N, C-alpha and C positions, 0 to 999 in steps of 0.2 A: 164757459165764460163765467167770470166772477161777477156777482150781482150785488147791488146796493140800492135799495129803493129810495127814490127821491122824495123827501118829505114836502117839497114845494112844487108839486105837479101843477101845471097850468093848462089852460084850454087853448093856448096859442099854438101857432104852427099848423101845418097841413100835411097829411100823408101824401107822398108823391103820387100815389094812385088816384087821389081825389082832385088833382089839379085840373083846371080848365085848359082848353087848347091854347088860349092866350098865355096862361102861365107856363105851359110847356114850351111854347115858342120863345118865351123870355129866358128860358134856361133848359134847353132840350138837346136831344141827340137823335139823329136819323141814320139808320143803317142803309146807306144807298148802294145800289148795284150800279157801279160806274160802267157805262158802255165803252166799247172800243171807239177810238177816234179823237174825242176831245181831251184836253188836259184836265187834271183835277181842279185847277183854278177855274177853268171855264164851266165845268159841271157845278162847282160851288156857286158861281155867279148865276147860273140858271136856277138853282134852288132858291137863292136869295130873291130872284125876280118872281118865282112862283109863289113864295110865301109872303112876299112884300115886306121883308124885314131888312134892317140895315146891318146888324152885327151878326156875322156868320164866319165860320172857318172850317177847314177840313183837317182830319188827323191822319197823316200818312199819304204822301204823294204817290200816285200811280201814273206811269208813263202813258202817253196817248194810245199806244198799242197794247196796253194791259187793261183788263176789265176786272170787275169784282168788287168786294167790300170796300167802301170808302165812307168812313164815319164822318158825318157832318154835324158840327156843333152850332147851336144857335144861342144868341144872347150871352148870358153870364157863363154858360157852359164852355165858351171858348177859352175861359181861364184854365180849363182842365184838359185841353186837347193834347198837351204834352204827355199825359198819362197813356193816351192811345199810341202816340208816337213811340213810346218806350215799350209797349206791350209786344209779346211774341206774335208771330204771323204764321199763316199756313197758305201755301200756294199749290196749284196744279199746273205743271209745266210740260210742254212738248218740246223736247230737245232733239235736234237733228245732227247726227254724226256725219262727218265728211267722208268717211270710208267705212267699210264693213267691219263689224266685230261680232262675235258670237254672243248670244244672250248670257251665257255663263261668264264671259269676260266682262261684259257690261255690269252685271250684278256684283261681281267681285270687286271691281274698281269703285263703284258707287257706294258700296258699304264702307269704304275707307274715308268717305267724306262726312260720316256721322260723328259728331263730337265738335271740338273746337277747331276751327279752320282759320287760316290767314287769308285776307282779301285786300285788294286795292280797288277802290271804286272805279268803274269804267270811265273812259274819257268824256263821255257825254253827261256824266253826273255833275250836279251843281255843287257837290261838297268837295272839300279839299282831298286830293288824291294822296293818301298816306296809308301805310300798312295798318290793318286793324284786325282784331280777333273777333269772330262771331261764332255762336254755338248753333250747330245744326242738330236738332233733337231727334229727327227721324227722316228717313227717305224711304218711301215705299213705291216700288215700280209697279205701275198699273197695267202697262202693256208695252211690248216691244214688237214693232212691225218694221222689218227691214232696218233702215237707219233711223227710224223714228222711235224715240223713247218717251213714253208718257209716265210721269211720276208725280207723287205728292210729297212735298217737303214741309216740315215744321221747323221753324228757325227763329233766331233772335231778330228783333227789330234792326233794320239797317243792313240785313244780309242781302247782297246783290245776286239775284238768281241768274241774271245774264252772265255775271262773272263766274258763278258756280258751274254753269254749263261749259264755259270756255275751259275752266280748270279740269273738269271731268274729261273733256275731249283731249286735253294735253296728256292727262294721266293714262288715257287709253292709247295714246300715240297716233290718233287719227284726226284730231280737231273736232270741234262741235260748236253749235251756236243755239241760242234760245229762239225757237220759232213762234211759240204762243205761250201766254202766261195769264193766269187768272188767280186773284187772291180770294180764297174762300173762307178765310177767318182773319180777324184783326182783334187780338185780345179775346174778349168774351163775345164779340159780334160775329155771327155766323152768316154764311151765304144763304142758308135756308130761311133766315129771317129778314133778308134784305128786300128793298123795294126799288122799283124802277122810277125814273123821272116821270113817266106817264102816269104811274099809279099815284105818285105824290101829287101831280097836277089834278087828277080826277078826285082825289080825296079832298083837296083844298077847295075845288069847285063845289063839291057836295056839301061841305061845311058852310061856305060863304053863301051859296045860292039856295040850298035846301035846309040849312040849319041842322044838318045831321053831322055831328062831330065824332061819331064812333070810329070811322076809318082813320081820321087824323089822330085820334088818341092811341090807336094801335101803331101808327107809323112813328109819331114823335114820342120818343121815350124820355122819361125824366133824366136829368143830368146825372143822377145817382148811379145810372148804369155804367158811367165811366169809372166809378169808384169800386165796382164789384171785385176787381182782382186784389184790392188792398185789404190788409187787416183793419179792423174797426175798433174804435173806442166810442162808446155811447155816452153822451154827455147828460148830466142832469139839466133839467130845464132852467134851473137857477144859474147855471154857468154859461149858458149859450150866448147871452148878450155881451158878456165880458169878452168871450172869444171873438165875437163879431167886431169888437172894438180893438182887437189886436192883442189882448192879454194871452199869456201862456196858460196852459191847462194845468191846474193844481190837482193833486190827488183827490181832494174833497169834491171836485167838480165831476168826477167819474161816476156814472150810474152802473156801467159794466164794461168789461174789456175782454178781448180774446186772450186765450192762453198762448204761451210760446213767443211772446213779444221779446225782442232784444233791444238794447240801446242803439240809437242812431237809425232806427227803422222808420220808413215813411208810413204813416197811418192815416186813415180817414176819420175825421170827427163827424159823427152823425147824431141826430136828435133821437129821442125815444120814439118818434113817429117815423123814423127812417130818412129824415131830410139830411142832405149833405150840408154840413156847416163849414168845413174847411179841411185842410191838411196839416199834419203836425209831424215833428221829428221826436221820437221817444227819447226821454232822458233817463228812463228806468226800464227794467225788464218787467214783464207781467207779474212775476213773483214779487218784485219790489213794490209794484203798485198795490198789490193785494195786501201787503204787510204794512205799508207806510200810512201814517196818519196826517202827514203834511209833506210839503215839497212839490216841486214841479215835475209832473209826470211826462209832459211833452211840450216842446216849444212850438208855438203856432207858426207855420210856414206860409199858409195861404188861406184866405177867407172867401167863401162863396156866398154865404147868407148875409142879407142886409141887416145892419143894426136896427133894433126896434121890432124885429119879427117876434122875438120873445121879450117879455118885460125885463127891465133893469132890476136886478136884485143884488147889486154890489155897490160899494162906495169906491170912488175914483182913487182914493188913497190906499185901498187894499183890494184892488181888483183881482189880484192873484189868489186871494183866499177863496173866491167863488163859493161862498157858503150858501 
């Protein structure tokens, strides 16, 4: 990363790891293990009731018969749930063939579904049924028992595993359907780090009735976890309030940036304490940012941080200078 020390460092702001439970709930993320049965909407409503908060949303719908990782955003973090919706996913699926095929035949056909595939959403889907392209990054067969095929698939967001099973069955010439499905990863959120509704309820009771917030702090992650997959531009403290008021990011407002950035790329704006400030669209490459002395490095697309979190160090007539 290219570095430039900020001469106007302040004591404002707060490291995400130092936030209280109240602050985390005002802008946090919960990696929930959705159970079989209820809809994602119903599970989200139960989380809202447990936490006694108003603003809440989920990132990535799971059907009632599907379990696994369901990211739940609270407060201001709901502004970033689309980042989870766009992130890649991983599932473990049990597919049932309608007639017999040898393991060799099954493996050979399933290998052909790795790469870009064409899909039409199933009839029960809420989205418009039109042909679309999705990338399947990997398919690993875990077990074949008779007509049952257990496999793990890593794929683009919006890939329909139910449709994938039907298409594999057609390619095998025997027909197939999805029997069971579990999502074990959504972006950077893993099944191994997820919590159940009961665990969330117990942690909340422990916090409210016993004053022990340790469990809640482990469960409710800072909203910055949603920004992890994105490249970062670290802002000078002196530039942050201008960004919070909607100004675009000038080169002089950059403390450091990642290498390899290209124009038109979505980047996360973060403070030197690691706080998520907003999202931007780069107007320069990283090399151009390193060489430039002036100009707009990135257009501000979305702001998460409240104005006034950092002191104002700019004039309204020249906010873009962010000196």
